[in-house]
LUMSE-159532 format. One record per residue (C-alpha): y, z, x; residue number from 1. Coordinates in Angstrom, 1 decimal. Each point is the difference from the previous one (the first is absolute). Layout:
N
<<Y,Z,X>,NUM>,
...
//
This chain:
277
<<-1.3,-35.2,-38.6>,1>,
<<1.1,2.7,2.4>,2>,
<<-2.6,1.9,2.1>,3>,
<<0.5,3.1,2.1>,4>,
<<-2.6,1.6,2.3>,5>,
<<0.5,3.6,1.0>,6>,
<<-2.1,2.4,2.1>,7>,
<<0.9,3.4,-1.6>,8>,
<<-1.3,3.4,-1.0>,9>,
<<-2.9,0.3,2.5>,10>,
<<0.5,-3.5,1.3>,11>,
<<-1.6,-1.5,-3.1>,12>,
<<0.7,-3.7,-0.5>,13>,
<<2.0,-0.5,-3.2>,14>,
<<0.8,-3.3,-1.5>,15>,
<<2.8,-0.4,-2.6>,16>,
<<0.6,-3.2,-1.8>,17>,
<<2.9,-0.5,-2.5>,18>,
<<0.4,3.7,-0.4>,19>,
<<-3.7,0.8,-0.6>,20>,
<<-2.4,1.8,2.3>,21>,
<<-2.9,-2.6,0.4>,22>,
<<-1.9,1.5,2.9>,23>,
<<-0.5,3.5,1.6>,24>,
<<-2.2,0.3,3.0>,25>,
<<-1.8,3.1,1.2>,26>,
<<2.3,2.4,1.8>,27>,
<<-0.8,0.7,3.7>,28>,
<<0.9,3.6,-0.2>,29>,
<<-1.0,2.6,-2.7>,30>,
<<2.9,2.4,0.1>,31>,
<<3.8,-0.3,0.5>,32>,
<<2.1,3.2,-0.1>,33>,
<<3.1,-1.9,-1.2>,34>,
<<-1.7,-1.5,-3.0>,35>,
<<-1.7,3.3,-0.8>,36>,
<<3.3,1.8,0.1>,37>,
<<2.2,-2.5,-1.9>,38>,
<<-2.6,-1.8,-2.2>,39>,
<<-2.7,2.7,-0.3>,40>,
<<-2.7,-2.3,1.5>,41>,
<<-2.7,2.2,1.4>,42>,
<<-2.2,-2.9,1.0>,43>,
<<1.1,-3.6,0.5>,44>,
<<-2.0,-2.2,-2.3>,45>,
<<0.5,-3.6,-1.1>,46>,
<<0.9,1.2,-3.5>,47>,
<<2.6,2.5,1.1>,48>,
<<1.5,-2.6,2.4>,49>,
<<0.3,-2.5,-2.9>,50>,
<<1.6,2.6,-2.2>,51>,
<<2.6,0.8,2.7>,52>,
<<0.9,-3.7,0.6>,53>,
<<0.3,-0.6,-3.7>,54>,
<<2.3,3.1,-0.2>,55>,
<<2.2,-1.5,2.8>,56>,
<<0.2,-3.4,-1.8>,57>,
<<1.1,1.8,-3.2>,58>,
<<2.2,2.6,1.7>,59>,
<<2.2,-2.2,2.3>,60>,
<<-1.3,-3.5,-0.5>,61>,
<<-2.1,-0.3,3.2>,62>,
<<-0.9,-3.7,0.6>,63>,
<<1.9,-1.1,-3.1>,64>,
<<3.4,-1.5,-0.7>,65>,
<<1.0,3.4,-1.4>,66>,
<<-0.3,1.6,3.5>,67>,
<<2.6,2.8,0.5>,68>,
<<1.1,-0.4,3.7>,69>,
<<2.3,3.0,0.4>,70>,
<<-1.2,3.6,0.2>,71>,
<<1.9,3.3,0.5>,72>,
<<-0.8,2.3,2.9>,73>,
<<-2.5,2.6,-1.2>,74>,
<<0.2,2.1,3.2>,75>,
<<-3.5,-0.7,1.2>,76>,
<<-1.0,-1.1,3.5>,77>,
<<-1.4,-3.4,0.8>,78>,
<<0.6,-3.3,1.8>,79>,
<<2.1,-1.6,-2.8>,80>,
<<1.9,3.3,-0.5>,81>,
<<0.8,0.1,3.7>,82>,
<<1.2,-3.6,0.0>,83>,
<<2.0,0.6,-3.1>,84>,
<<1.8,2.9,1.7>,85>,
<<0.7,-2.1,3.1>,86>,
<<1.6,-2.7,-2.2>,87>,
<<2.0,2.5,-2.0>,88>,
<<1.3,1.6,3.3>,89>,
<<0.7,-3.4,1.6>,90>,
<<-2.3,0.8,2.9>,91>,
<<-1.7,-3.4,-0.7>,92>,
<<1.5,-3.1,-1.5>,93>,
<<-3.0,-1.3,-1.9>,94>,
<<-3.8,0.3,-0.3>,95>,
<<-2.6,-2.7,0.0>,96>,
<<-2.4,1.0,-2.7>,97>,
<<-2.5,-1.5,-2.4>,98>,
<<0.3,-0.3,-3.8>,99>,
<<-2.4,-1.4,-2.5>,100>,
<<1.3,-3.2,-1.6>,101>,
<<2.2,-0.6,3.1>,102>,
<<-2.0,0.5,3.2>,103>,
<<2.1,0.9,3.0>,104>,
<<3.5,1.2,-0.9>,105>,
<<3.2,1.2,1.7>,106>,
<<1.2,3.2,-1.6>,107>,
<<3.4,1.6,0.8>,108>,
<<0.2,2.4,-3.0>,109>,
<<-1.6,3.4,0.2>,110>,
<<-1.1,0.2,-3.7>,111>,
<<-1.6,-3.4,0.3>,112>,
<<-1.9,1.0,3.1>,113>,
<<-1.4,3.0,-1.9>,114>,
<<-0.7,-2.0,-3.1>,115>,
<<-1.8,-2.8,1.9>,116>,
<<-1.9,2.0,2.7>,117>,
<<-0.5,3.3,-1.9>,118>,
<<-1.8,-1.5,-3.0>,119>,
<<-2.3,-2.7,1.4>,120>,
<<-1.8,0.0,3.3>,121>,
<<-2.8,-1.9,1.6>,122>,
<<1.1,-3.4,-1.3>,123>,
<<-2.4,-2.6,1.4>,124>,
<<1.2,-3.1,-1.8>,125>,
<<2.5,-0.8,-2.7>,126>,
<<1.5,-2.9,-1.9>,127>,
<<3.5,-0.7,-1.1>,128>,
<<1.4,1.7,-3.1>,129>,
<<3.5,-1.5,-0.5>,130>,
<<1.4,3.1,-1.8>,131>,
<<-0.9,2.3,2.8>,132>,
<<1.4,-2.4,2.6>,133>,
<<3.3,-0.1,-2.0>,134>,
<<0.2,3.8,0.0>,135>,
<<-0.6,0.2,3.7>,136>,
<<2.3,-3.0,0.6>,137>,
<<-1.4,-3.4,0.9>,138>,
<<1.9,0.0,3.3>,139>,
<<-1.9,3.2,1.0>,140>,
<<-3.4,-1.4,-0.8>,141>,
<<-1.5,-1.7,3.1>,142>,
<<-2.3,-2.4,-1.9>,143>,
<<1.1,-0.3,-3.6>,144>,
<<-2.1,-3.1,-0.5>,145>,
<<-3.3,1.7,0.8>,146>,
<<0.7,3.7,0.5>,147>,
<<-1.8,0.0,3.4>,148>,
<<-0.1,3.2,2.1>,149>,
<<1.7,-0.9,3.3>,150>,
<<1.6,3.0,1.6>,151>,
<<1.0,-1.7,3.2>,152>,
<<1.8,-2.8,-2.0>,153>,
<<1.7,2.8,-1.9>,154>,
<<1.3,1.6,3.2>,155>,
<<1.2,-3.4,1.3>,156>,
<<1.9,-0.7,-3.2>,157>,
<<1.5,3.4,0.0>,158>,
<<1.3,-0.5,3.5>,159>,
<<1.4,-3.4,-1.0>,160>,
<<1.8,1.7,-2.8>,161>,
<<1.6,2.5,2.5>,162>,
<<-2.1,3.1,-0.5>,163>,
<<-0.3,2.0,3.2>,164>,
<<-2.0,3.1,-0.7>,165>,
<<-3.1,-1.1,-1.8>,166>,
<<-3.1,2.0,-1.3>,167>,
<<-3.2,-1.9,-0.7>,168>,
<<-3.2,1.2,-1.7>,169>,
<<-3.1,-1.3,1.6>,170>,
<<-3.6,0.4,-1.4>,171>,
<<-1.9,-1.6,2.9>,172>,
<<0.2,-1.1,3.6>,173>,
<<0.5,-3.8,-0.2>,174>,
<<3.8,0.1,0.0>,175>,
<<0.5,2.7,2.7>,176>,
<<0.3,-2.2,3.1>,177>,
<<2.6,-2.2,-1.7>,178>,
<<2.0,2.9,-1.3>,179>,
<<0.0,1.5,3.5>,180>,
<<1.1,-3.3,1.5>,181>,
<<2.9,-0.3,-2.4>,182>,
<<1.0,3.6,0.6>,183>,
<<0.1,-0.4,3.7>,184>,
<<1.7,-3.4,0.1>,185>,
<<3.1,0.7,-2.1>,186>,
<<2.3,2.6,1.5>,187>,
<<1.9,1.3,-2.9>,188>,
<<-2.9,0.0,-2.5>,189>,
<<-2.3,3.0,-0.5>,190>,
<<-3.2,-0.3,-2.0>,191>,
<<-1.8,3.1,-1.2>,192>,
<<-3.6,-0.3,-1.0>,193>,
<<-1.6,2.1,-2.8>,194>,
<<-3.8,-0.2,-0.2>,195>,
<<-1.4,0.1,-3.5>,196>,
<<-3.3,-0.5,-1.8>,197>,
<<-2.0,1.1,3.0>,198>,
<<-3.3,1.0,-1.8>,199>,
<<-3.0,-1.8,1.5>,200>,
<<1.6,-1.2,3.2>,201>,
<<-2.3,-0.5,2.9>,202>,
<<0.5,2.3,3.0>,203>,
<<1.4,-3.0,2.0>,204>,
<<2.5,-0.9,-2.7>,205>,
<<1.0,3.6,-0.6>,206>,
<<0.8,0.5,3.7>,207>,
<<2.0,-3.2,0.1>,208>,
<<1.9,0.9,-3.2>,209>,
<<0.7,3.5,1.1>,210>,
<<1.3,-1.2,3.4>,211>,
<<2.5,-2.3,-1.7>,212>,
<<1.2,2.2,-2.9>,213>,
<<3.0,2.3,-0.2>,214>,
<<-1.5,1.7,-3.1>,215>,
<<-3.5,-0.4,-1.4>,216>,
<<-1.8,1.5,-3.0>,217>,
<<-3.6,1.3,0.4>,218>,
<<-1.2,-1.1,-3.5>,219>,
<<-3.8,0.4,0.3>,220>,
<<-0.3,-1.5,3.4>,221>,
<<-2.5,1.9,2.2>,222>,
<<1.5,-1.4,3.2>,223>,
<<3.6,0.5,-0.9>,224>,
<<-0.7,3.6,-0.9>,225>,
<<-2.0,0.6,3.2>,226>,
<<2.5,-1.7,2.4>,227>,
<<3.3,1.1,-1.5>,228>,
<<-1.1,3.6,-0.3>,229>,
<<-0.1,0.0,3.8>,230>,
<<2.8,-2.5,0.9>,231>,
<<2.7,0.1,-2.7>,232>,
<<3.2,1.7,1.0>,233>,
<<0.8,1.1,-3.6>,234>,
<<-2.0,0.4,-3.2>,235>,
<<0.8,0.7,-3.6>,236>,
<<-2.6,0.8,-2.6>,237>,
<<-3.5,1.5,0.1>,238>,
<<-2.0,-1.8,-2.7>,239>,
<<1.1,-3.5,1.0>,240>,
<<2.2,0.3,3.1>,241>,
<<2.8,-2.3,1.1>,242>,
<<0.5,-0.1,3.8>,243>,
<<2.9,-0.9,2.3>,244>,
<<-1.1,-1.9,3.1>,245>,
<<3.4,-0.5,1.6>,246>,
<<3.2,2.1,0.3>,247>,
<<1.7,-2.3,-2.5>,248>,
<<-2.9,0.5,-2.5>,249>,
<<0.4,3.8,0.4>,250>,
<<3.7,-0.3,-0.6>,251>,
<<-0.6,-2.0,-3.2>,252>,
<<-2.6,2.5,-1.3>,253>,
<<2.3,3.0,0.8>,254>,
<<2.8,-1.7,-1.9>,255>,
<<-2.2,-0.4,-3.0>,256>,
<<-1.1,3.6,0.2>,257>,
<<3.6,1.1,0.2>,258>,
<<0.7,-1.9,-3.3>,259>,
<<-2.8,1.7,-1.8>,260>,
<<0.5,3.6,1.2>,261>,
<<-2.3,0.1,3.0>,262>,
<<-3.7,0.3,0.5>,263>,
<<-2.2,1.6,-2.7>,264>,
<<-2.0,3.1,1.0>,265>,
<<-3.4,-0.9,1.5>,266>,
<<-2.8,0.1,-2.5>,267>,
<<-3.1,2.0,0.5>,268>,
<<-3.0,-2.4,0.1>,269>,
<<1.9,-3.2,-0.9>,270>,
<<-2.1,-2.6,-1.7>,271>,
<<-0.5,-3.3,1.8>,272>,
<<-1.2,-3.5,-1.1>,273>,
<<-3.8,-0.2,0.0>,274>,
<<-1.5,-1.6,1.9>,275>,
<<2.3,-1.1,2.7>,276>,
<<-0.9,-3.6,0.9>,277>,
//
């Protein structure tokens, strides 16, 4: 039996076993402007979350052997969209990301980066699904035997395979020191850190993540919003902003904007996640 644990849609804990939603926890936030806009969810409830996850399972095979892993560019702005553009433009050689059924993966194809990162976020734990591993490529899955999430190990394997410019998505602080150590110790390797799934971070962890990221998404994080509004060097989005914390991050975000026709006009009274936590 395969089991997948995701924190999604208001950071609710969701458990999927053999393609069935078996548990949905209480969401920690009540309102998300993205899910309101795209899925007409005015309030995040356990029932609405379960319906959305079941829709994803049916629509693109989330957490099942039928998982579609490639996705076209829909000209929106986000972390996976930015990474996808960087791959397409050969600015980076690969991205270390996380995919259900695989765990940590090395991705060097732009449509796969979008299909993996753009459709499922907040993966806490997963277990192997051989069909998804086959689609990604067994040699690109860091732990095909147990689908563990090990981003540092992914970076190390990518370097061993000859990749030089590497993006990595990071959802916490535990890997940051090791990533920095690798980045500083190998002269011709550049590692770019993208902070994801930041909702609920403590102030201490938010500060550490912000200080080590090139690009970070606000999600519904009270502290990421507060700190980045003052300290970020570039920002895209009003409802759920994405921030550049380094010149390279700004360059990456500007490239993505260029590909989608520039910034959208500012909204009057944009809606934000409620509450920020």
